[in-house]
N, C-alpha and C positions, 0 to 999 in steps of 0.2 A: 473189562468190556466184553457186553453179553458176546458170548461164541455162536458163530451160524453153521448148522450142520447141513453139509452138502451130502448131495448125492448125484449119481447119473443124470442128466434130465433127458428127457425123452423128446423128439419133436413133435409137437402137437399139431393136426389141421389145422386149417385157417387161414385169414388173412393175416399178413404180417401190420406191425402201424406201421404210418410214413416213415417214423424216423428212422426203419432198420431197412436192411437191403433186401430186395425184392430173391426168392430162392424158389426153386420148383416144389411143389407138395411132397411132402415124404423124404427131401434130399435133405444133404446136411446143412449145418448152417456154417459160413464164410470163415474161415481160419485164422485171416488176415487180423491182426490188430485193429482198433480203429485209429484214426490220427490223433495225435497231440491238442489239444486244444489247449486256445489262448485266452486272453481277458474273461468277455464274461461269462462265455462259456466253462472256461478253467473255472470259474468261481462256482457255477451251480452244481457242478459236476462235483464240489468239495464237500457239498449240503449234506448227502444222505452219512459221509464219516460224520459230521458234525450233531448229527441227529441220534445217531449211535454211540454216545459218547460215555463213559462210566456213570456221569451224571443221572442216565435216565435211568438207570441201576437204584439208584439211592431213591428216587420217587416213587419205582414199584411199576413202571413201564418196561414192556419189552422191545426189544430191537424191530426192525421190521423185518417182516416176511420175507420180502423182495428184497433185501440189502443180499448183497453178493462178496465176498471180501476181495475179491480180485477185479473188481472195480470193473464189470463186464455188463451188468444190469447197470438200470433207470436210475434217476432219481425216487426215494421214496421217502415217505414220512416215520413217524413211529407208530406203530401198529396198536390200532383200537381194537383188535379182535383178541385182545388177551384178555382171560378171565380175572386178571389180576387190576384191570384197568375201568374207571367205574363211567367211561363214555361211551361204553356199546363197543360197537363192531364197525370196522376201516371199509370206509368205502373205497374202492381202488378202479379205476380209468386203464383201459388199455392203453392210454398215451404213456402216465406213468410208468405201468410195470414192462411196457413194451412186449405184451402177449407171452409171459413165460410166466409159470410160477414154480416155487421151493418145495422144499421139505419143511416141515415146522420145525420153528429155532426151539433153543434150549430156552429154561425158566430164566427172567430177565436179574433175577437173584443170586442166581448162581453161576458166574460167569465161567469156570473151570477150564480145563484145557479142553483143547480140540476133541471129539470124536477121532477115532481111528478111520472109520468108513467117511468119512467126509474128506473129499480131494478138492483143495482150491481152484485146480489146473482143469476141471470139469465142465465142459461146457452146458449150459441152461438150455431143458428141452421146454419145448412149447405146449401147453395144456389148453387149447383153445374151448375146450368143453368147458374145463374147471372155472376157466375165469369167465365166461357166461353164465354158468349157473350161481359162480360164487355172484355177479354184478346182478342177477336177478334177487338174490335175496338179501342183499347189502342194503341200511336205511338208505335215503335218500339225503338225510339231513340229522345233525349232531347237537342233543340237546345238552346246554349249556348246564354245566353244574350246579348244585342248588344255592351256592354260598356265594355265586355271583350273578346268581338269576334276580332282574331286575323287581322290584317289591311295589312296584306302582309308575305310572306312568312319566311322575315327574323327573324318577330315577332313571329310569331310559330315555329321557331325552338328553338329561344332565350326560347321562354316558355317552350318547351317540355326538353331542356338542364338543366334551373333550376328546373323542376320536377325531372326527371332523378336527378340531383343533389343532390336534398332535399330525395331522396328516398333513393340514396347512404347512404346518413350520418344519415339517421335512422335506414336503414337496419344496419351499422356500429357500430351504436350508442347500440343496444340491443342485438347484438352479443358481442358486450366485458363483461369479467367479471365484477364484481362489486367490485371495491378494497376498504378498508377503509384506507383514509390516518389518519398516526398519526401526531395530532398536533405537531410543536415542539415548546418545550415551553425553551424560556429564563430561563439558570442559574443565580442563584441571586449573588452567592459567590463563583464567581472564580478567583480561584487563577493561576493567568498565569504562572508564573515562577514555584510554586509548582507543576502543572499539564504538566507544557512543558517534552518531551523525554530529557534525561541526554543528548544525544549526539549533539541535535539541540541547549543547550544551551552553551555546550562547541563551537561549531561551530560560534556562536555570539561572545562569549568572545574572540577569537581567532582574532580577527579584533580590538582589544583595544590596545596599548604599555604598555609594563611592568608598567610604571607610574601609569595609567589609570588602571590598573590591583589592584594596591593595595590602589588606593583611594576606588574603588568599595569594596574591602574586608571589608571596614567599615560599609556596609551599613546595613547589618543583618547575621544573625550566617548562614544563607542558602547561601547566596552571599560570606560570608568569605570560607564557603567550595568550593564552585565552581571555587573562582578565585585562591586559591592557589590547583587546582588541578594539576598533572603532566602531564596532556596531554595540558597543554598551555605552559608548564616550559622547552619544548623540546631543546631550547637553551636559555642557560640563558647567557646573554652577557652584563656584568653592565657597558661597557664602554664608553655609554651615560649618564646616571644616577647615575655613583657610590659616586658622590659628596654629589647626596638629599637622597639617600634610607639611612634608621638606618641599624645598624648591626642586629636588633632584626629582621625586614621585611627581610634582606636577609638570615639571618638563616633557617627561617622559611620559606621562597621559597627552599632552597635546602634539608631541611628535607622532608619537603610534595611530592616533586618532584624530589625525589632523582633517584626512579627505573627509570624515565622518562628523566633524563637530560641525555644531547648526547654532546653539546657545551657547555662548562662551560670556562667564561671567565672573572677573577676575577681582571682584570687589574686596578691598582691603589687603589686598595679598603684597606686604609690604617686604617678603622676602627674597623677594627675585631680582635685586638691583643689579646684581653681578651678571645674574644666567640672562638676562636681556642683550646685556651687551657680548655675550659670547654665543647665546644661543637663540639669540631676538629674529637673527635675519631668517635660520634655518624654523622655524614655527610659523613665522607669517610664510613662510616659502608653502606649506603645505596646509596651513587653514586657509584654504582659499573657498570654502562654501557657506562662511558667517552668514548668518543674518540677522541674529542678536548679539551685539558686542558690549560691553560694559566693562570700562575699567577707572569706576569712579573709586578714590581712596587710593589706586594701586601704584606702587613706585615704578616707574617703568618711561625710558627713556625715549626723547621724540621723534628719535629715526625709525626705533620698533613702531611706533604708532601709525606713523607713514606708513608704514609697509604692510601694516595689517588694513590701513584703508587704501592702499591703492589696488592690493592685491584681492579685493574684495570687492565687489563692484554690486552684488545683491543686498548689501546690506537695509534694512529697514530701522531698525533701532539700534541710535549709538549712545551712549552714557559714558561720557568724559568728564564728569561730575567732581572739580577737587584737582584738576592736574593742571599745577601752575606752569610746566613747558609746554601747555597748549598752545597755542599762540594762532593769529589768522590765516597760516601756510594750512593748517590743520582744516580750515573750514573752505578753502581753495580747493584742496583735492577731494573734501569731500561733495562740493559740489559740483565737481567736473566729474566722478565717478560714481556716484550714488544715488542715482536720480530716481531711485522705490524708494526713497526716506519718508518715514511718517514719523518718526521720532527722535526727536535730541534734546540731548541736557548738555548745556554747558555753563552751569552754573559753580559759582566762586573760579574760573577761569579767570585769573588775573589779566594775561595777557590778550583776552579776545574781547571786539569790541562788536559795534555794531557796522561796521565797515566789512567784517570776516562774513556777519550774521547775514547780510544783503546779499552776498554773494549764493548764500545756502538758498535763501526764498525764495531770489528770482529762479534757481537751478532746478531746484526742488519742487516741485509742483503739487506735490502728494503730500506735503509737509500737514501738520493735524496737532503734533504737540510740540511745543517748544518752549524750554525750561531756561532762562537766562536770568537767573539770579545775580546779583552783585554784578553785573557786566554796566559797565562803561558807556558812555555815549549814546543814552536811550533819547536826548532831544534831537535826533539826528533826524529832520524833517523827511529825507530820502528815504529810510528804513522804514518809518512809520508810516508813509503812505504806501509804500509798497505792501505793507502789511495790510492795510485800507484796501486796496484795490484788489489783493488776493483772496482775503476773505475766505479762507480754509481752515484756520485756525480753529481748533477744537478747545484745545488747554493750555493758557498763557500765564506762564508765571515771572513775574518780575517784582519778590520780593527783595527789599534791600538793596532797591535803585536808585538812588539820590540824584540823579540827574531828569529822574521822570516827576515832568510837573503839570500843571494843568494844562499848557499850551497843548505837550506832548502827548496826555492822555484826550485831549478834542481831538488832536490829529488822527490819533488811532482809531478813536470810536466814530467821529462825525465827517472826517474829511477835511479838507481846507474849503474854505469858502463855502459852506451847506445851504441848501436851500432851507428858508425858514417858514415856518406853518404862522399865518396871522392873527390865528384865535388863540391857537398856545404859546408858539414862540420855539416851537421845540425845532430841529432841524429834520430836514425830510431827508432820508437813508436809507439805504434797504439796510435791513436788521440784522447783524451778528451774528455767526454762527458759535460762537463763544459758549461754553457750557461750565467751564471751569475759571478763575478769573480768580490771581493772587495779587493784592499790591499791599500786605503789610508791609512796615517800616518804611513805608516811601514818605519820609516827613515832610517831603514839599510839596504834596497834594493838599489841597485846601477842598474847601465846601464845593465853591463854584466847579471844580475839575471832577468831583464827582457825581454832582447833577446829571453832569451830560451822558451816564451808564442810562437812566431812566428812560425807558422803553424804547431803549435799543439793543437791548437784550435780552429777548424773549426767552431764550433756551435756557436761560445760567440756571446751572443747578450747584455748583460750590462756590461761595465768595467769601473772601479772607480780608478785611481790611482794619489786621488789629495793627495796634501802635502806630496808627496814623495823628498823629495832635492835630488840634484845633477842628475835629471832625464834631457836628450838631445833629441833632434831629433833623433838619432842612434836608441834610446830606441822603439820609435813606429813605423818607416818606417816599419819593416817588420810586426806590428803586423795589420795595417791598409792593407796590400796587402791581407790579408790571411783571413780575419772576413768577409766574404760579406754579413751575416745574422748582422751586429753590428747596433742598434740602441741607444743606450745609450751612451755619454761617457762624463767622467766626468775628466777634467784636471782642476782642481781648484789648483791655488798658484803653480804649477812648473815656477820657476823664469826663468828659462835657455831655455825652449822653444822659438823657434821663429818661424817667420812665415811660414818655409820652414815645418814645421809639419804641418798647414792649408793646404798648397799646395798640400803635400802629402793625406792628406783626401780628399781633392777634387777630385783627378786623383783614389780614390780607388776605388774599388767593393762596399762598403757600402754605397754608396752616393745616391742609388735609397730607400734607405729604415731607413736613418738618420734622428733621430725625435727631440733626446733631446742633446744640447751640452753647455758643463759649460766650460769658459775659464777665469773664474773669477780672478783678481788680477793675470793672466797673462801679465805684465808689459810692455812686449814688441811686444805682439803681436798689429797688428795695420791691415788697412785697405787693405793693400796689402794678408794679407792671409786671411782675412774676406769675402772679395767682392770674390774668387774665391769659396768657400765654400756656401754662399748665393744661388751663381749663378747654384750651380751645385745640389742641396739637395732640389727638389722639397717636400719633406714629412716634412721637419723642424718644427715643434712646437712649441719647446722655445730653445732660445738662451739669454745666461746669460753671458754679455760683461762687467759686472764693473768693473771698475779699470783696463780699457784697453787702448790704443791710438786710439782705432777706432773713425770715428767722423761723420760729417752728411750723407756722402755716403754710409755710410753701412745703415743706416736708409731708405735712399732713393730709394736703390739698394732693399731693403727688401719691400717696399712699392709697387715696380713696381713687383717684383715676387709675390706675395700675389693677385695682380689684375691681372697678368694673368694666375695664379692658377684658380683665380675665373673665368675668362672668360672660360675656359676650362671647368669646371663642370657646370652642368647643375643648374641655379637656381631655386629658391622655389619660387612660386606665392604667395604673400601676405605674407609670413614670415619673423620677422627679423633676420637680420644677425647673424653668431658668429662667436668669436672669436676664428680663427684659425692659429696666430703665437703670440706668445710671448717674450717680447723680455726686457732687462733689460739693461740699459744702465747709472743707475745712477755714482756718482762720474767721468764721463768719462769728461775729459779738454777738448776732443776736442768735443764733442757733446754740439751744440746750440740751440735755440728757433728754429733757421730757419728747421732742420731735423726733431723736434719735431713738428712744422707748417705742414711738407710734409705726415707726419702721419695722423696727423688730417683731412687735406684737403682730402688724398684718402679716406680715411673710410666714409668720408661724402659723396660719389658717389653716383649715385643713380642705382638702378640693382645691387647694391653688395651683396654680401652671406655671404662674407669673410672677415673678418677685424684684425685690428692689436690691440692687448693691450699692453701697454707701460708702463714701470716702470721708469721713470727719475729723472731732479734734483730735490729735495722738493719742489724750488719753484714754479715747473713746475707742480707738480704732480696732487693739487687740481682740477686745468683747465682741465688736461687729465683726471681725473676720473669722474668728471662732464660730458664732452664729451662723451666718452665712455657710460656711462650714459642713454644719451639721443640715442645714435647711435643704443645701443640694444633695445632699445623698439621701435626703429622705426620713429622717431622723427627727420629726419634728416634736416629740415628745422633749427629745433632749434640749431642743432650741428654745420650748418654752420654758423649760428648767433653768435654763442659763440665763434668759431676758427676765424669771421672776429674781433669781438671786441678786442677778446686777441691778435691778431696781429698788431691790431691799437695801442693797449696799449703798446706791446712791442717797435713799432716803435718811440716812442713819448716818451718812459724810455730810448733809447737810442741819441732821440735830445737831452734830456733836458742835458744830460751830456756832451755834444759838448760845447766847449769853442768859444768866440766870441759874437758878436752882436745878439740880438735876444733870449739872454738866459731866462729873464722874462719870454717871450711868451711862450718859447717852456716847461718851468714848471708848467705853467699855462695851457698849454694842453695836458702835464702829467699827472696833476689830473683831468682833465675832463674826459680823456680815461680809468683814474683808477676807477673814481667812474662810465662810462658807463660799465668797463668790472664787476666791482664786483658787480654791478645789475645782468648784465646778468646771472653771472655765480649761480646767490643764485635763478633762477627762469625767470628775467627780469620782467621789473619795473611794479609797479602794476597801473594798471587802465592808461597807459600811461603814469604814472607820475615815477621820481623817490625817491624811499625812504629818507625819513629825515635824514641826515647826520651831528652829531655834534659831538662836544670834548668832551663830558658829562656836568654834572652841575658845574657848578663854585664858586657853596656852598659849596658843597661837596668835 
């Protein structure tokens, strides 16, 4: 550090600075030391020491001429009056020097030891005249160095903006309060599933299938508890996994999730006959909120079923189909405890008859769907008249009911002794609300009984009359005229129907809505009846015509109609086609490979969005299935190649069967065409070469 030379300071006349104590003129300075400063004043007092650090010597600057080693003088800056400084003279005010002057200091570059004549304990003397003279001659401003002078107005503006920005940042930094940031420490032992909220864990487990939940329950006790939580088992439908789940797991699910279960479907669960006898009462006690209950095909004892029915008064859907132990006592429990019932299926329950169903119909006023296939006593007048008076049923399935005859059907549709219209001879009764009616295999019905349906079921959507012997065209003529909403029609195995019925169907008001038609085993129906139906029904989705007399003309017309339907709709860009019509023509003697090829060739046309799926003769079915796979995945070229190879093979097979010259050559062509077709059907030749075929090992 540069050493300052001290001498004895003499008192200078004049006025003292405001920061110094007031003394008499010419008197000595007070000898008391100033009090010790604190805080900001102490910081400001230490700045002169920093300004006289050794780093100033290396920069070629001298120490302040007003600096005193004893700390008695006021704060000063680096002297600018030195001959070595490039900043000119130093401007000193009376406030900064406190009205005192000192002797000249030593050169900044020669720190050296202190001079012997300098006493650091000497008091400074006040030289007011010198200070005034020095202030008069000192410059009022200090010029900037040449290397930092702005060369243009833009540089000055940018410099001022930078200085202002730095000042704003510093001001904002010092005005903000100091906040202690807590260090984030990583938790060592994190139990992810243990510390997760229970609701979040349940939300994650809801994405698992029932079979996956049962497997996850084996991980740990905590997972076992979560997997069998009732929130995950609101709908217990065992139809997809009833063969894989053990009886113990199924019992545990129903016991743990009993209060939460609303939909319980135990269809096909035959592995629990012993569990019902031991745990049936406990399961029925916890399952008290059921709304949908299905036991179709389940092996369960009668008492367990009764407990379920008694403890669930809010049941809406009950399916007891195929339970041999169910009797009219269960119907009595349903009538007494299930007033909100809308769906009841007791088909093939041998111990249930119309006496038990009568109680249900009388008590359950909201009943809309009744399925009573193969139920005895359907000639009961009280039951049929109750259904007629209620008129709330929308779906009625009475298949295989041998007791249902013409009189019973008339009581169900027209009531007892209805008033007749003198002009048309029809019964004047309110129209029925039936939308689906199944009378299949009711062999005691005749034409007279079925004719009562005409003009009495205008809302009919689905009608099944299959396997009813003796049905003629007169039985269906009036029905087709009065059912404009018909979409499903099943006339399977009606031997006495002719093409007149199909022609009446083609002229009926339901042609714009008809989607499914089944005329299987109607051996008298042919092209003259089916062609008008295919042309007039644009919404057809399935046609079952096996064991009929239809020919290739029907297939060609169906392909043309689907093509026309496809052009009317806007095709989906870049998407594979979908099957819009399913045709079944196996065991039809008049359907040949030519008609099948017509369907295949139409399906491979470009820009097709709708195609036809076909079920035909078993010898053609493998080729048809492979062709449909290629069409549905969008590989039309491969499908067209398969169709061409198959056609060549079929032509060669027909030529090989002809008699005359060249039979050997035709048989050789048939073998070659068969090999090419077989390779193409299996995915095409590998690497441009056919797969080797041999007749097997001669040794073996």
